[in-house]
N, CA, C and O atoms as CSV, one atom per row, in Angstrom:
chain,resi,resn,atom,element,x,y,z
A,1,MET,N,N,39.010,24.122,-30.298
A,1,MET,CA,C,38.515,25.426,-30.651
A,1,MET,C,C,39.247,25.874,-31.906
A,1,MET,O,O,40.393,25.495,-32.147
A,2,GLU,N,N,38.577,26.671,-32.682
A,2,GLU,CA,C,39.154,27.166,-33.922
A,2,GLU,C,C,39.225,28.682,-33.848
A,2,GLU,O,O,38.240,29.341,-33.516
A,3,TYR,N,N,40.391,29.231,-34.157
A,3,TYR,CA,C,40.615,30.674,-34.122
A,3,TYR,C,C,41.085,31.126,-35.492
A,3,TYR,O,O,41.815,30.419,-36.186
A,4,GLN,N,N,40.645,32.338,-35.869
A,4,GLN,CA,C,41.080,32.886,-37.150
A,4,GLN,C,C,41.116,34.402,-37.052
A,4,GLN,O,O,40.181,35.031,-36.557
A,5,ARG,N,N,42.210,34.974,-37.530
A,5,ARG,CA,C,42.328,36.425,-37.605
A,5,ARG,C,C,41.501,36.934,-38.781
A,5,ARG,O,O,41.212,36.198,-39.725
A,6,ALA,N,N,41.133,38.184,-38.702
A,6,ALA,CA,C,40.428,38.812,-39.821
A,6,ALA,C,C,41.357,38.829,-41.036
A,6,ALA,O,O,42.580,38.854,-40.892
A,7,GLY,N,N,40.780,38.817,-42.207
A,7,GLY,CA,C,41.595,38.892,-43.412
A,7,GLY,C,C,41.808,37.566,-44.106
A,7,GLY,O,O,42.589,37.480,-45.054
A,8,GLY,N,N,41.128,36.534,-43.651
A,8,GLY,CA,C,41.213,35.260,-44.342
A,8,GLY,C,C,42.471,34.450,-44.093
A,8,GLY,O,O,42.743,33.499,-44.826
A,9,GLU,N,N,43.236,34.799,-43.086
A,9,GLU,CA,C,44.424,34.009,-42.745
A,9,GLU,C,C,43.981,32.610,-42.314
A,9,GLU,O,O,42.903,32.467,-41.737
A,10,PRO,N,N,44.782,31.577,-42.578
A,10,PRO,CA,C,44.393,30.226,-42.155
A,10,PRO,C,C,44.144,30.136,-40.648
A,10,PRO,O,O,44.675,30.929,-39.870
A,11,VAL,N,N,43.345,29.176,-40.259
A,11,VAL,CA,C,42.936,29.010,-38.862
A,11,VAL,C,C,44.067,28.444,-38.007
A,11,VAL,O,O,45.043,27.888,-38.511
A,12,VAL,N,N,43.899,28.608,-36.706
A,12,VAL,CA,C,44.711,27.933,-35.702
A,12,VAL,C,C,43.721,27.141,-34.854
A,12,VAL,O,O,42.728,27.681,-34.368
A,13,TRP,N,N,44.011,25.850,-34.686
A,13,TRP,CA,C,43.175,25.011,-33.839
A,13,TRP,C,C,43.854,24.829,-32.493
A,13,TRP,O,O,45.067,24.629,-32.422
A,14,LEU,N,N,43.073,24.898,-31.433
A,14,LEU,CA,C,43.546,24.687,-30.071
A,14,LEU,C,C,42.818,23.488,-29.486
A,14,LEU,O,O,41.588,23.427,-29.501
A,15,ALA,N,N,43.579,22.544,-28.977
A,15,ALA,CA,C,43.014,21.402,-28.251
A,15,ALA,C,C,43.684,21.369,-26.887
A,15,ALA,O,O,44.911,21.387,-26.790
A,16,GLN,N,N,42.882,21.320,-25.843
A,16,GLN,CA,C,43.415,21.279,-24.489
A,16,GLN,C,C,42.672,20.203,-23.716
A,16,GLN,O,O,41.446,20.231,-23.602
A,17,VAL,N,N,43.444,19.242,-23.182
A,17,VAL,CA,C,42.874,18.150,-22.403
A,17,VAL,C,C,43.410,18.278,-20.986
A,17,VAL,O,O,44.622,18.307,-20.771
A,18,ALA,N,N,42.504,18.354,-20.026
A,18,ALA,CA,C,42.912,18.463,-18.624
A,18,ALA,C,C,42.558,17.175,-17.902
A,18,ALA,O,O,41.566,16.517,-18.216
A,19,GLY,N,N,43.374,16.836,-16.950
A,19,GLY,CA,C,43.117,15.652,-16.153
A,19,GLY,C,C,43.469,15.918,-14.698
A,19,GLY,O,O,44.555,16.407,-14.387
A,20,PHE,N,N,42.552,15.595,-13.825
A,20,PHE,CA,C,42.776,15.768,-12.392
A,20,PHE,C,C,42.612,14.415,-11.737
A,20,PHE,O,O,41.506,13.883,-11.647
A,21,GLY,N,N,43.719,13.865,-11.282
A,21,GLY,CA,C,43.682,12.557,-10.646
A,21,GLY,C,C,43.624,11.396,-11.622
A,21,GLY,O,O,43.438,10.253,-11.203
A,22,ASN,N,N,43.779,11.661,-12.925
A,22,ASN,CA,C,43.687,10.596,-13.921
A,22,ASN,C,C,44.820,10.729,-14.927
A,22,ASN,O,O,44.704,11.472,-15.902
A,23,ARG,N,N,45.912,10.014,-14.696
A,23,ARG,CA,C,47.057,10.080,-15.610
A,23,ARG,C,C,46.720,9.527,-16.986
A,23,ARG,O,O,47.379,9.875,-17.965
A,24,ALA,N,N,45.706,8.673,-17.079
A,24,ALA,CA,C,45.341,8.059,-18.357
A,24,ALA,C,C,44.661,9.044,-19.305
A,24,ALA,O,O,44.383,8.688,-20.451
A,25,ALA,N,N,44.386,10.265,-18.864
A,25,ALA,CA,C,43.716,11.257,-19.718
A,25,ALA,C,C,44.637,11.764,-20.825
A,25,ALA,O,O,44.168,12.390,-21.775
A,26,PHE,N,N,45.925,11.505,-20.718
A,26,PHE,CA,C,46.893,12.086,-21.642
A,26,PHE,C,C,47.545,11.035,-22.530
A,26,PHE,O,O,47.725,9.885,-22.130
A,27,HIS,N,N,47.888,11.447,-23.724
A,27,HIS,CA,C,48.743,10.655,-24.609
A,27,HIS,C,C,49.320,11.593,-25.664
A,27,HIS,O,O,48.733,12.637,-25.949
A,28,PRO,N,N,50.452,11.236,-26.242
A,28,PRO,CA,C,51.054,12.100,-27.262
A,28,PRO,C,C,50.126,12.257,-28.469
A,28,PRO,O,O,49.500,11.282,-28.885
A,29,PRO,N,N,50.024,13.455,-29.037
A,29,PRO,CA,C,49.152,13.693,-30.195
A,29,PRO,C,C,49.476,12.835,-31.409
A,29,PRO,O,O,48.608,12.626,-32.257
A,30,GLU,N,N,50.694,12.336,-31.514
A,30,GLU,CA,C,51.051,11.482,-32.634
A,30,GLU,C,C,50.097,10.287,-32.752
A,30,GLU,O,O,49.788,9.836,-33.855
A,31,ILE,N,N,49.641,9.788,-31.614
A,31,ILE,CA,C,48.738,8.636,-31.613
A,31,ILE,C,C,47.440,8.975,-32.347
A,31,ILE,O,O,46.945,8.180,-33.146
A,32,CYS,N,N,46.895,10.156,-32.069
A,32,CYS,CA,C,45.652,10.560,-32.740
A,32,CYS,C,C,45.877,10.823,-34.225
A,32,CYS,O,O,45.054,10.450,-35.061
A,33,TYR,N,N,46.989,11.463,-34.544
A,33,TYR,CA,C,47.259,11.745,-35.959
A,33,TYR,C,C,47.403,10.447,-36.766
A,33,TYR,O,O,46.809,10.302,-37.834
A,34,VAL,N,N,48.182,9.527,-36.254
A,34,VAL,CA,C,48.370,8.249,-36.957
A,34,VAL,C,C,47.041,7.494,-37.035
A,34,VAL,O,O,46.740,6.870,-38.053
A,35,GLY,N,N,46.251,7.550,-35.967
A,35,GLY,CA,C,44.946,6.914,-35.966
A,35,GLY,C,C,43.974,7.541,-36.952
A,35,GLY,O,O,42.994,6.911,-37.350
A,36,SER,N,N,44.245,8.787,-37.350
A,36,SER,CA,C,43.418,9.490,-38.343
A,36,SER,C,C,44.009,9.359,-39.740
A,36,SER,O,O,43.646,10.111,-40.645
A,37,HIS,N,N,44.911,8.411,-39.915
A,37,HIS,CA,C,45.538,8.117,-41.211
A,37,HIS,C,C,46.416,9.255,-41.720
A,37,HIS,O,O,46.523,9.466,-42.928
A,38,MET,N,N,47.038,9.983,-40.810
A,38,MET,CA,C,47.999,11.015,-41.191
A,38,MET,C,C,49.399,10.467,-40.964
A,38,MET,O,O,49.599,9.549,-40.169
A,39,GLN,N,N,50.347,11.031,-41.661
A,39,GLN,CA,C,51.740,10.634,-41.492
A,39,GLN,C,C,52.477,11.685,-40.677
A,39,GLN,O,O,52.256,12.885,-40.844
A,40,ILE,N,N,53.348,11.226,-39.799
A,40,ILE,CA,C,54.229,12.133,-39.071
A,40,ILE,C,C,55.449,12.337,-39.962
A,40,ILE,O,O,56.257,11.422,-40.122
A,41,LEU,N,N,55.589,13.523,-40.540
A,41,LEU,CA,C,56.672,13.804,-41.476
A,41,LEU,C,C,57.916,14.347,-40.778
A,41,LEU,O,O,59.041,14.072,-41.195
A,42,GLU,N,N,57.706,15.115,-39.718
A,42,GLU,CA,C,58.811,15.656,-38.925
A,42,GLU,C,C,58.379,15.700,-37.467
A,42,GLU,O,O,57.204,15.900,-37.159
A,43,ARG,N,N,59.344,15.510,-36.578
A,43,ARG,CA,C,59.095,15.590,-35.135
A,43,ARG,C,C,60.365,16.104,-34.495
A,43,ARG,O,O,61.437,15.524,-34.670
A,44,GLU,N,N,60.246,17.204,-33.746
A,44,GLU,CA,C,61.432,17.769,-33.098
A,44,GLU,C,C,61.033,18.650,-31.920
A,44,GLU,O,O,59.939,19.215,-31.887
A,45,LYS,N,N,61.938,18.753,-30.960
A,45,LYS,CA,C,61.750,19.703,-29.865
A,45,LYS,C,C,62.212,21.062,-30.359
A,45,LYS,O,O,63.223,21.175,-31.051
A,46,ILE,N,N,61.454,22.098,-29.993
A,46,ILE,CA,C,61.810,23.458,-30.379
A,46,ILE,C,C,61.751,24.366,-29.162
A,46,ILE,O,O,61.119,24.039,-28.157
A,47,LEU,N,N,62.416,25.511,-29.264
A,47,LEU,CA,C,62.316,26.568,-28.262
A,47,LEU,C,C,61.533,27.718,-28.865
A,47,LEU,O,O,61.832,28.174,-29.968
A,48,VAL,N,N,60.537,28.181,-28.141
A,48,VAL,CA,C,59.710,29.295,-28.586
A,48,VAL,C,C,59.694,30.319,-27.463
A,48,VAL,O,O,59.536,29.964,-26.295
A,49,LYS,N,N,59.859,31.594,-27.815
A,49,LYS,CA,C,59.799,32.655,-26.813
A,49,LYS,C,C,58.381,33.196,-26.714
A,49,LYS,O,O,57.779,33.604,-27.706
A,50,VAL,N,N,57.862,33.187,-25.484
A,50,VAL,CA,C,56.556,33.746,-25.189
A,50,VAL,C,C,56.736,34.716,-24.040
A,50,VAL,O,O,57.174,34.337,-22.954
A,51,ASP,N,N,56.395,35.971,-24.286
A,51,ASP,CA,C,56.593,37.028,-23.289
A,51,ASP,C,C,58.035,37.059,-22.781
A,51,ASP,O,O,58.275,37.240,-21.587
A,52,GLY,N,N,58.986,36.882,-23.691
A,52,GLY,CA,C,60.404,36.958,-23.357
A,52,GLY,C,C,60.980,35.730,-22.687
A,52,GLY,O,O,62.171,35.697,-22.378
A,53,LYS,N,N,60.157,34.720,-22.455
A,53,LYS,CA,C,60.625,33.502,-21.791
A,53,LYS,C,C,60.646,32.353,-22.786
A,53,LYS,O,O,59.656,32.109,-23.476
A,54,ALA,N,N,61.767,31.646,-22.866
A,54,ALA,CA,C,61.883,30.511,-23.779
A,54,ALA,C,C,61.171,29.295,-23.190
A,54,ALA,O,O,61.337,28.974,-22.013
A,55,GLN,N,N,60.380,28.630,-24.020
A,55,GLN,CA,C,59.681,27.411,-23.625
A,55,GLN,C,C,60.009,26.296,-24.598
A,55,GLN,O,O,60.062,26.507,-25.810
A,56,ARG,N,N,60.229,25.101,-24.053
A,56,ARG,CA,C,60.458,23.919,-24.886
A,56,ARG,C,C,59.104,23.332,-25.277
A,56,ARG,O,O,58.257,23.078,-24.421
A,57,LEU,N,N,58.911,23.121,-26.567
A,57,LEU,CA,C,57.690,22.524,-27.085
A,57,LEU,C,C,58.063,21.415,-28.054
A,57,LEU,O,O,59.212,21.321,-28.486
A,58,MET,N,N,57.106,20.587,-28.390
A,58,MET,CA,C,57.293,19.583,-29.421
A,58,MET,C,C,56.626,20.095,-30.687
A,58,MET,O,O,55.502,20.596,-30.653
A,59,ARG,N,N,57.337,19.962,-31.814
A,59,ARG,CA,C,56.819,20.388,-33.113
A,59,ARG,C,C,56.617,19.163,-33.993
A,59,ARG,O,O,57.488,18.298,-34.086
A,60,LEU,N,N,55.468,19.105,-34.629
A,60,LEU,CA,C,55.172,18.051,-35.588
A,60,LEU,C,C,54.819,18.670,-36.925
A,60,LEU,O,O,54.186,19.724,-36.986
A,61,LEU,N,N,55.223,18.021,-37.976
A,61,LEU,CA,C,54.704,18.303,-39.304
A,61,LEU,C,C,53.993,17.025,-39.705
A,61,LEU,O,O,54.608,15.964,-39.804
A,62,VAL,N,N,52.685,17.136,-39.935
A,62,VAL,CA,C,51.898,15.966,-40.300
A,62,VAL,C,C,51.302,16.185,-41.679
A,62,VAL,O,O,51.070,17.319,-42.101
A,63,GLY,N,N,51.062,15.100,-42.363
A,63,GLY,CA,C,50.515,15.204,-43.699
A,63,GLY,C,C,49.495,14.136,-43.992
A,63,GLY,O,O,49.503,13.046,-43.420
A,64,GLN,N,N,48.614,14.491,-44.906
A,64,GLN,CA,C,47.623,13.551,-45.409
A,64,GLN,C,C,47.356,13.955,-46.858
A,64,GLN,O,O,46.791,15.016,-47.124
A,65,GLY,N,N,47.763,13.111,-47.774
A,65,GLY,CA,C,47.654,13.473,-49.183
A,65,GLY,C,C,48.542,14.678,-49.474
A,65,GLY,O,O,49.728,14.672,-49.145
A,66,ASN,N,N,47.976,15.701,-50.084
A,66,ASN,CA,C,48.724,16.928,-50.389
A,66,ASN,C,C,48.691,17.947,-49.260
A,66,ASN,O,O,49.340,18.988,-49.355
A,67,GLN,N,N,47.951,17.671,-48.197
A,67,GLN,CA,C,47.814,18.627,-47.099
A,67,GLN,C,C,48.917,18.436,-46.066
A,67,GLN,O,O,49.317,17.312,-45.763
A,68,ARG,N,N,49.403,19.564,-45.529
A,68,ARG,CA,C,50.414,19.572,-44.473
A,68,ARG,C,C,49.912,20.451,-43.340
A,68,ARG,O,O,49.292,21.490,-43.568
A,69,PHE,N,N,50.191,20.021,-42.116
A,69,PHE,CA,C,49.785,20.782,-40.935
A,69,PHE,C,C,50.956,20.847,-39.972
A,69,PHE,O,O,51.662,19.861,-39.766
A,70,GLU,N,N,51.152,22.012,-39.390
A,70,GLU,CA,C,52.165,22.190,-38.356
A,70,GLU,C,C,51.450,22.167,-37.019
A,70,GLU,O,O,50.452,22.862,-36.830
A,71,ALA,N,N,51.957,21.372,-36.094
A,71,ALA,CA,C,51.361,21.258,-34.767
A,71,ALA,C,C,52.450,21.412,-33.714
A,71,ALA,O,O,53.547,20.871,-33.853
A,72,TRP,N,N,52.134,22.153,-32.668
A,72,TRP,CA,C,53.019,22.281,-31.518
A,72,TRP,C,C,52.242,21.791,-30.310
A,72,TRP,O,O,51.042,22.038,-30.190
A,73,TYR,N,N,52.935,21.093,-29.412
A,73,TYR,CA,C,52.246,20.673,-28.199
A,73,TYR,C,C,53.196,20.624,-27.025
A,73,TYR,O,O,54.418,20.604,-27.168
A,74,TRP,N,N,52.575,20.607,-25.849
A,74,TRP,CA,C,53.316,20.504,-24.596
A,74,TRP,C,C,52.388,19.926,-23.541
A,74,TRP,O,O,51.164,19.929,-23.678
A,75,PHE,N,N,53.007,19.437,-22.498
A,75,PHE,CA,C,52.294,18.871,-21.368
A,75,PHE,C,C,52.583,19.716,-20.140
A,75,PHE,O,O,53.664,20.292,-20.018
A,76,THR,N,N,51.619,19.792,-19.227
A,76,THR,CA,C,51.861,20.424,-17.938
A,76,THR,C,C,51.557,19.404,-16.845
A,76,THR,O,O,50.767,18.479,-17.031
A,77,ALA,N,N,52.196,19.598,-15.723
A,77,ALA,CA,C,51.909,18.779,-14.544
A,77,ALA,C,C,52.449,19.511,-13.329
A,77,ALA,O,O,53.607,19.925,-13.293
A,78,GLN,N,N,51.600,19.658,-12.355
A,78,GLN,CA,C,52.004,20.258,-11.087
A,78,GLN,C,C,52.730,21.598,-11.297
A,78,GLN,O,O,53.706,21.881,-10.602
A,79,GLY,N,N,52.266,22.416,-12.239
A,79,GLY,CA,C,52.839,23.734,-12.470
A,79,GLY,C,C,54.080,23.755,-13.348
A,79,GLY,O,O,54.691,24.809,-13.521
A,80,ARG,N,N,54.463,22.620,-13.902
A,80,ARG,CA,C,55.635,22.533,-14.779
A,80,ARG,C,C,55.185,22.326,-16.224
A,80,ARG,O,O,54.074,21.863,-16.481
A,81,VAL,N,N,56.070,22.678,-17.164
A,81,VAL,CA,C,55.776,22.538,-18.593
A,81,VAL,C,C,56.886,21.716,-19.242
A,81,VAL,O,O,58.068,21.919,-18.964
A,82,SER,N,N,56.485,20.776,-20.120
A,82,SER,CA,C,57.456,19.938,-20.810
A,82,SER,C,C,56.900,19.482,-22.158
A,82,SER,O,O,55.690,19.309,-22.302
A,83,PRO,N,N,57.781,19.286,-23.151
A,83,PRO,CA,C,57.335,18.693,-24.404
A,83,PRO,C,C,57.241,17.170,-24.314
A,83,PRO,O,O,56.816,16.518,-25.268
A,84,SER,N,N,57.634,16.601,-23.177
A,84,SER,CA,C,57.750,15.155,-23.025
A,84,SER,C,C,56.582,14.555,-22.244
A,84,SER,O,O,56.317,14.935,-21.103
A,85,TYR,N,N,55.900,13.623,-22.877
A,85,TYR,CA,C,54.845,12.863,-22.224
A,85,TYR,C,C,55.400,12.103,-21.012
A,85,TYR,O,O,54.772,12.073,-19.954
A,86,TYR,N,N,56.566,11.498,-21.171
A,86,TYR,CA,C,57.142,10.697,-20.095
A,86,TYR,C,C,57.539,11.551,-18.899
A,86,TYR,O,O,57.390,11.129,-17.753
A,87,GLU,N,N,58.036,12.733,-19.162
A,87,GLU,CA,C,58.377,13.636,-18.057
A,87,GLU,C,C,57.103,14.044,-17.315
A,87,GLU,O,O,57.088,14.086,-16.085
A,88,GLN,N,N,56.045,14.343,-18.053
A,88,GLN,CA,C,54.783,14.693,-17.409
A,88,GLN,C,C,54.279,13.532,-16.549
A,88,GLN,O,O,53.858,13.738,-15.411
A,89,GLN,N,N,54.322,12.325,-17.089
A,89,GLN,CA,C,53.856,11.167,-16.339
A,89,GLN,C,C,54.675,10.955,-15.067
A,89,GLN,O,O,54.132,10.557,-14.037
A,90,TRP,N,N,55.967,11.216,-15.137
A,90,TRP,CA,C,56.835,11.113,-13.959
A,90,TRP,C,C,56.395,12.114,-12.887
A,90,TRP,O,O,56.279,11.761,-11.714
A,91,TRP,N,N,56.151,13.366,-13.295
A,91,TRP,CA,C,55.715,14.396,-12.344
A,91,TRP,C,C,54.373,14.031,-11.711
A,91,TRP,O,O,54.171,14.235,-10.514
A,92,LEU,N,N,53.453,13.488,-12.521
A,92,LEU,CA,C,52.147,13.098,-11.987
A,92,LEU,C,C,52.285,11.929,-11.007
A,92,LEU,O,O,51.612,11.905,-9.977
A,93,ALA,N,N,53.148,10.967,-11.319
A,93,ALA,CA,C,53.371,9.828,-10.420
A,93,ALA,C,C,53.992,10.294,-9.103
A,93,ALA,O,O,53.607,9.833,-8.029
A,94,LEU,N,N,54.958,11.216,-9.196
A,94,LEU,CA,C,55.569,11.750,-7.969
A,94,LEU,C,C,54.545,12.462,-7.100
A,94,LEU,O,O,54.557,12.313,-5.878
A,95,ALA,N,N,53.669,13.226,-7.714
A,95,ALA,CA,C,52.628,13.915,-6.956
A,95,ALA,C,C,51.751,12.910,-6.217
A,95,ALA,O,O,51.406,13.112,-5.053
A,96,THR,N,N,51.397,11.832,-6.899
A,96,THR,CA,C,50.574,10.791,-6.282
A,96,THR,C,C,51.301,10.154,-5.108
A,96,THR,O,O,50.716,9.947,-4.045
A,97,LEU,N,N,52.589,9.842,-5.307
A,97,LEU,CA,C,53.382,9.248,-4.216
A,97,LEU,C,C,53.517,10.177,-3.026
A,97,LEU,O,O,53.650,9.721,-1.890
A,98,ARG,N,N,53.483,11.465,-3.274
A,98,ARG,CA,C,53.597,12.465,-2.196
A,98,ARG,C,C,52.250,12.802,-1.572
A,98,ARG,O,O,52.161,13.671,-0.704
A,99,GLY,N,N,51.202,12.114,-2.015
A,99,GLY,CA,C,49.885,12.329,-1.444
A,99,GLY,C,C,49.156,13.536,-1.998
A,99,GLY,O,O,48.144,13.960,-1.440
A,100,LYS,N,N,49.657,14.093,-3.087
A,100,LYS,CA,C,49.004,15.246,-3.704
A,100,LYS,C,C,48.082,14.768,-4.820
A,100,LYS,O,O,48.283,13.701,-5.399
A,101,ARG,N,N,47.098,15.555,-5.101
A,101,ARG,CA,C,46.191,15.231,-6.213
A,101,ARG,C,C,46.874,15.655,-7.510
A,101,ARG,O,O,47.089,16.847,-7.734
A,102,PRO,N,N,47.216,14.697,-8.363
A,102,PRO,CA,C,47.916,15.060,-9.595
A,102,PRO,C,C,46.995,15.788,-10.567
A,102,PRO,O,O,45.825,15.437,-10.717
A,103,SER,N,N,47.543,16.808,-11.225
A,103,SER,CA,C,46.774,17.522,-12.241
A,103,SER,C,C,47.710,17.952,-13.360
A,103,SER,O,O,48.879,18.267,-13.135
A,104,GLY,N,N,47.170,17.957,-14.558
A,104,GLY,CA,C,47.986,18.359,-15.693
A,104,GLY,C,C,47.127,18.597,-16.917
A,104,GLY,O,O,45.908,18.429,-16.894
A,105,THR,N,N,47.794,18.991,-17.981
A,105,THR,CA,C,47.112,19.222,-19.254
A,105,THR,C,C,47.995,18.779,-20.413
A,105,THR,O,O,49.214,18.659,-20.293
A,106,LEU,N,N,47.342,18.546,-21.518
A,106,LEU,CA,C,47.988,18.436,-22.818
A,106,LEU,C,C,47.427,19.597,-23.614
A,106,LEU,O,O,46.210,19.755,-23.714
A,107,VAL,N,N,48.305,20.411,-24.179
A,107,VAL,CA,C,47.874,21.532,-25.010
A,107,VAL,C,C,48.504,21.353,-26.381
A,107,VAL,O,O,49.710,21.139,-26.503
A,108,ARG,N,N,47.666,21.444,-27.417
A,108,ARG,CA,C,48.154,21.327,-28.788
A,108,ARG,C,C,47.560,22.453,-29.616
A,108,ARG,O,O,46.358,22.715,-29.567
A,109,ILE,N,N,48.431,23.121,-30.387
A,109,ILE,CA,C,47.950,24.098,-31.353
A,109,ILE,C,C,48.435,23.660,-32.725
A,109,ILE,O,O,49.536,23.127,-32.858
A,110,SER,N,N,47.625,23.881,-33.731
A,110,SER,CA,C,48.007,23.455,-35.073
A,110,SER,C,C,47.405,24.400,-36.102
A,110,SER,O,O,46.449,25.126,-35.829
A,111,THR,N,N,47.992,24.370,-37.289
A,111,THR,CA,C,47.551,25.235,-38.380
A,111,THR,C,C,47.968,24.607,-39.702
A,111,THR,O,O,48.935,23.846,-39.746
A,112,PRO,N,N,47.252,24.916,-40.780
A,112,PRO,CA,C,47.712,24.437,-42.083
A,112,PRO,C,C,49.097,25.008,-42.381
A,112,PRO,O,O,49.379,26.163,-42.061
A,113,GLN,N,N,49.945,24.208,-42.985
A,113,GLN,CA,C,51.283,24.692,-43.327
A,113,GLN,C,C,51.292,25.113,-44.795
A,113,GLN,O,O,51.799,24.405,-45.665
A,114,ASP,N,N,50.716,26.283,-45.037
A,114,ASP,CA,C,50.722,26.855,-46.372
A,114,ASP,C,C,52.131,27.253,-46.766
A,114,ASP,O,O,52.528,27.121,-47.924
A,115,ASP,N,N,52.875,27.737,-45.797
A,115,ASP,CA,C,54.265,28.156,-45.942
A,115,ASP,C,C,54.895,27.950,-44.568
A,115,ASP,O,O,54.330,28.408,-43.575
A,116,PRO,N,N,56.054,27.272,-44.470
A,116,PRO,CA,C,56.627,26.977,-43.151
A,116,PRO,C,C,56.837,28.211,-42.266
A,116,PRO,O,O,56.540,28.167,-41.072
A,117,LEU,N,N,57.342,29.302,-42.831
A,117,LEU,CA,C,57.577,30.510,-42.037
A,117,LEU,C,C,56.261,31.127,-41.583
A,117,LEU,O,O,56.134,31.534,-40.428
A,118,LYS,N,N,55.298,31.198,-42.465
A,118,LYS,CA,C,53.995,31.781,-42.105
A,118,LYS,C,C,53.284,30.944,-41.051
A,118,LYS,O,O,52.656,31.489,-40.144
A,119,ALA,N,N,53.380,29.631,-41.167
A,119,ALA,CA,C,52.746,28.754,-40.180
A,119,ALA,C,C,53.377,28.973,-38.810
A,119,ALA,O,O,52.666,29.057,-37.808
A,120,ARG,N,N,54.698,29.065,-38.758
A,120,ARG,CA,C,55.377,29.303,-37.475
A,120,ARG,C,C,54.993,30.657,-36.891
A,120,ARG,O,O,54.723,30.766,-35.694
A,121,GLN,N,N,54.967,31.687,-37.731
A,121,GLN,CA,C,54.592,33.021,-37.260
A,121,GLN,C,C,53.160,33.036,-36.725
A,121,GLN,O,O,52.874,33.678,-35.715
A,122,ARG,N,N,52.271,32.328,-37.406
A,122,ARG,CA,C,50.880,32.265,-36.980
A,122,ARG,C,C,50.762,31.590,-35.617
A,122,ARG,O,O,50.031,32.064,-34.747
A,123,LEU,N,N,51.484,30.481,-35.431
A,123,LEU,CA,C,51.440,29.781,-34.145
A,123,LEU,C,C,52.084,30.616,-33.033
A,123,LEU,O,O,51.579,30.648,-31.910
A,124,GLU,N,N,53.185,31.282,-33.339
A,124,GLU,CA,C,53.822,32.148,-32.330
A,124,GLU,C,C,52.891,33.291,-31.930
A,124,GLU,O,O,52.752,33.587,-30.743
A,125,ALA,N,N,52.253,33.936,-32.908
A,125,ALA,CA,C,51.334,35.035,-32.605
A,125,ALA,C,C,50.158,34.539,-31.771
A,125,ALA,O,O,49.710,35.223,-30.851
A,126,PHE,N,N,49.662,33.351,-32.095
A,126,PHE,CA,C,48.572,32.779,-31.312
A,126,PHE,C,C,49.018,32.545,-29.870
A,126,PHE,O,O,48.288,32.880,-28.937
A,127,LEU,N,N,50.199,31.978,-29.680
A,127,LEU,CA,C,50.695,31.712,-28.321
A,127,LEU,C,C,50.788,32.981,-27.496
A,127,LEU,O,O,50.366,33.006,-26.340
A,128,VAL,N,N,51.333,34.022,-28.075
A,128,VAL,CA,C,51.478,35.291,-27.346
A,128,VAL,C,C,50.105,35.828,-26.959
A,128,VAL,O,O,49.893,36.226,-25.814
A,129,SER,N,N,49.181,35.841,-27.902
A,129,SER,CA,C,47.838,36.345,-27.636
A,129,SER,C,C,47.118,35.485,-26.602
A,129,SER,O,O,46.480,36.004,-25.687
A,130,TRP,N,N,47.223,34.175,-26.755
A,130,TRP,CA,C,46.544,33.259,-25.847
A,130,TRP,C,C,47.107,33.372,-24.432
A,130,TRP,O,O,46.355,33.373,-23.457
A,131,GLN,N,N,48.420,33.466,-24.327
A,131,GLN,CA,C,49.050,33.562,-23.009
A,131,GLN,C,C,48.642,34.849,-22.302
A,131,GLN,O,O,48.470,34.861,-21.083
A,132,GLN,N,N,48.487,35.921,-23.054
A,132,GLN,CA,C,48.102,37.200,-22.454
A,132,GLN,C,C,46.672,37.189,-21.940
A,132,GLN,O,O,46.358,37.905,-20.989
A,133,THR,N,N,45.793,36.390,-22.548
A,133,THR,CA,C,44.400,36.361,-22.135
A,133,THR,C,C,44.059,35.174,-21.246
A,133,THR,O,O,42.972,35.125,-20.669
A,134,HIS,N,N,44.976,34.214,-21.130
A,134,HIS,CA,C,44.715,33.010,-20.348
A,134,HIS,C,C,45.101,33.268,-18.899
A,134,HIS,O,O,46.172,33.803,-18.617
A,135,HIS,N,N,44.230,32.887,-17.998
A,135,HIS,CA,C,44.461,33.208,-16.582
A,135,HIS,C,C,45.370,32.225,-15.871
A,135,HIS,O,O,46.118,32.624,-14.979
A,136,GLU,N,N,45.329,30.955,-16.237
A,136,GLU,CA,C,46.204,29.967,-15.603
A,136,GLU,C,C,47.480,29.853,-16.395
A,136,GLU,O,O,47.487,30.047,-17.611
A,137,ARG,N,N,48.567,29.536,-15.707
A,137,ARG,CA,C,49.844,29.350,-16.404
A,137,ARG,C,C,49.869,27.972,-17.029
A,137,ARG,O,O,50.020,26.965,-16.337
A,138,THR,N,N,49.720,27.933,-18.351
A,138,THR,CA,C,49.760,26.656,-19.043
A,138,THR,C,C,50.917,26.620,-20.037
A,138,THR,O,O,51.057,25.670,-20.806
A,139,LEU,N,N,51.727,27.644,-20.014
A,139,LEU,CA,C,52.915,27.659,-20.841
A,139,LEU,C,C,53.945,28.523,-20.170
A,139,LEU,O,O,55.048,28.687,-20.692
């Protein structure tokens, strides 16, 4: 989905993949970016405050030619949130071993990186707005 504030501010893209009973539905976004001929320029775990609560997310800076994009992503599984694909897979495997139906999501938000501070502010504002209107806890 593509979101844009009034006033011509750059867009924020939201991608959300859900999987119920299928651990293979998920993979780190780096795979798609590299497959689209983009370069991973930076990769780091970050802490972002949403509604006063700190959340660990993964931050990517990707590039293609002269274009730069900032992307943040996280995984959910069984009501937990993590920036780690492997941690999510562990939680899903444990749920399966316990006889529960595993469920989770991959959520990624991204925006053009016109300016690093502006891109971060745009993604933070989107997270706050999205969390306030989203009914399920996905962050």
